[in-house]
C-alpha positions, 0 to 999 in steps of 0.5 A: 693814202688814196689810189684814186686820181683826181683832176687838178683843175675842173671848170667852174667855181669853187674848185672842189676837192674831196679826199676819199680814202680807200679805208674799209672795215668788215665785222668778223666773227671771232675765231677764239672765245673773247670778252663781251666788250671786244669786237673783231674787225678785218680792216684795210692793210693801210689803216693804223690803230689811230685810224681805226679808233677815229673812224669808229668814234667819229662816224659810228660814235662807239666809245673805244678804249684800246685797239690792237692790230695784227696781220693774218697771212693768207692761205698758200695752196699748191695746184694738184695738176700744174704744181703752181702756188697760189696765195690768198691776200693778207688781212689786217685784223683789228681787235677793238676794246670797248668800256667794261660797261659796253657789250657786243653780241654777234647778231644771229642772222638765222633766228627764224630757221625753225619757221622757215624749215616748217615752210619748206617741208609744207611746200615739199609736201604740196609739190609731192602731192601734185606730182602724185596726181600727175602720175595717177592721171598719166598711168595709162598713157606711158611715153606721152609727154606731160604737157600733152595732156588735157 
């Protein structure tokens, strides 16, 4: 079901109508240990098992053996000051099982973390050296702003 409204008549020929469903899927890192051929998605609450299977097979050409869905309830919190209760939205989770010969590993987005940390340390050392030079240059002029030097 779509919540978008389209005009019934539009000028010109041919009369084009495009159905754009409000379906979305988001890859989610699983909280529990799962087999290599099971992938977890957070999907739109309107999607059914058949919609998820068709979506993955037709658009991404992924072979799907089975789809299981469940609705995860959103967290409820009570405000400490005023006492009112807020609740996060419920999310439908889809567990997609692929054939046994297929395997999915969650991508490692921060593989070069050690290299980045070395670069950060190097730039930090350079900035410390620059600040020490500034302090040494302005030792005899306390209270003078740094932009006032030549």
